[in-house]
C-alpha atoms as one frame of an Amber mdcrd trajectory, in Angstrom:
protein
 -61.919-109.504 -50.635 -61.110-105.849 -50.098 -61.852-103.473 -47.268 -64.681
-100.984 -47.492 -64.269 -97.365 -48.460 -64.596 -95.440 -46.359 -63.350 -97.288
 -43.295 -64.914 -95.697 -40.213 -62.795 -95.741 -37.055 -63.473 -94.108 -33.701
 -60.866 -91.685 -32.393 -59.897 -91.195 -28.715 -62.994 -89.037 -28.176 -65.174
 -91.856 -29.607 -66.042 -89.739 -32.656 -66.271 -91.477 -36.029 -63.483 -90.724
 -38.494 -63.828 -91.652 -42.170 -60.747 -92.959 -43.977 -61.195 -92.931 -47.763
 -59.319 -95.303 -50.043 -56.534 -93.640 -52.028 -54.917 -96.555 -53.838 -54.011
-100.195 -53.599 -51.640-102.718 -55.077 -51.214-106.452 -54.636 -49.735-106.090
 -51.138 -51.221-103.007 -49.492 -54.011-100.471 -49.489 -53.670 -96.797 -48.505
 -56.377 -94.665 -46.930 -56.456 -91.016 -45.851 -58.616 -89.421 -43.186 -61.248
 -87.461 -45.102 -60.962 -84.429 -42.798 -57.154 -84.257 -42.871 -55.222 -81.955
 -45.181 -52.256 -82.357 -47.500 -50.191 -80.294 -45.031 -51.269 -82.459 -42.071
 -52.387 -85.814 -43.472 -53.539 -88.836 -41.518 -52.926 -92.107 -43.338 -54.093
 -95.660 -42.689 -52.165 -98.482 -44.360 -53.139-102.154 -44.412 -50.545-104.481
 -45.889 -49.538-108.095 -46.218 -46.252-109.869 -46.854 -47.024-113.498 -47.565
 -44.299-116.093 -47.253 -43.271-118.326 -50.097 -41.764-120.900 -47.733 -43.985
-123.804 -46.740 -42.911-123.435 -43.094 -42.625-119.624 -43.141 -44.615-116.828
 -41.511 -47.062-114.417 -43.116 -46.844-110.807 -41.934 -49.827-108.461 -41.743
 -49.533-104.749 -40.982 -51.937-102.025 -39.899 -50.369 -98.568 -39.585 -51.707
 -95.097 -38.862 -49.443 -92.114 -39.529 -50.701 -88.762 -38.204 -48.897 -85.554
 -39.188 -49.311 -82.364 -37.162 -47.869 -78.964 -38.043 -46.216 -77.453 -34.963
 -46.133 -73.855 -33.830 -42.739 -73.661 -35.595 -44.595 -74.594 -38.825 -42.666
 -77.863 -39.121 -44.665 -81.025 -39.788 -44.062 -83.934 -37.425 -45.477 -87.427
 -37.797 -46.554 -89.926 -35.164 -46.734 -93.526 -36.404 -48.708 -96.228 -34.605
 -48.491 -99.699 -36.098 -49.303-103.288 -35.398 -47.653-106.203 -37.161 -49.065
-109.688 -36.868 -46.579-112.368 -37.926 -48.160-115.800 -38.072 -46.394-119.038
 -38.992 -48.330-121.108 -41.491 -47.994-124.174 -39.240 -48.922-124.905 -35.600
 -50.282-121.468 -34.597 -54.092-121.389 -34.456 -56.561-118.542 -34.779 -57.149
-118.864 -31.013 -53.447-118.132 -30.448 -53.736-115.003 -32.621 -56.934-113.916
 -30.844 -55.273-114.378 -27.439 -52.297-112.255 -28.501 -54.586-109.490 -29.789
 -56.649-109.520 -26.580 -53.520-109.409 -24.417 -52.036-106.539 -26.427 -55.297
-104.584 -26.157 -55.266-105.165 -22.388 -51.664-103.942 -22.167 -52.366-100.686
 -24.024 -53.834 -98.825 -21.055 -53.223 -95.122 -20.474 -50.751 -95.890 -17.677
 -48.801 -98.402 -19.755 -48.680 -96.124 -22.803 -47.431 -93.271 -20.582 -44.705
 -95.607 -19.286 -43.800 -96.567 -22.865 -43.545 -92.928 -23.924 -41.242 -92.263
 -20.946 -38.981 -95.103 -22.151 -39.608 -97.375 -19.183 -38.926-101.091 -19.412
């Protein structure tokens, strides 16, 4: 099964943003925000690294890379990513769902501000 194109995601202002599929291979798919430019692209990547070991962990990645051109005309990129590493044994979907819910709860404005300040 593959993801839709476009993928519609809400931004911080709750406005819909359309990410169109650029390309895919056996392990990942690349999207670009339809309203972004080549000078300031916004990419969405969904990827998988499946284990070959019977008792190994599969890794799944979702990444958004947003490039902004500064007043000095230099492009700078902010990358936000989430990796889910799940052992093939013992861990249940409920365990994954709990981790996702807890991470979403952690990512409040105050906690993200603390992260960006380098607090531990």
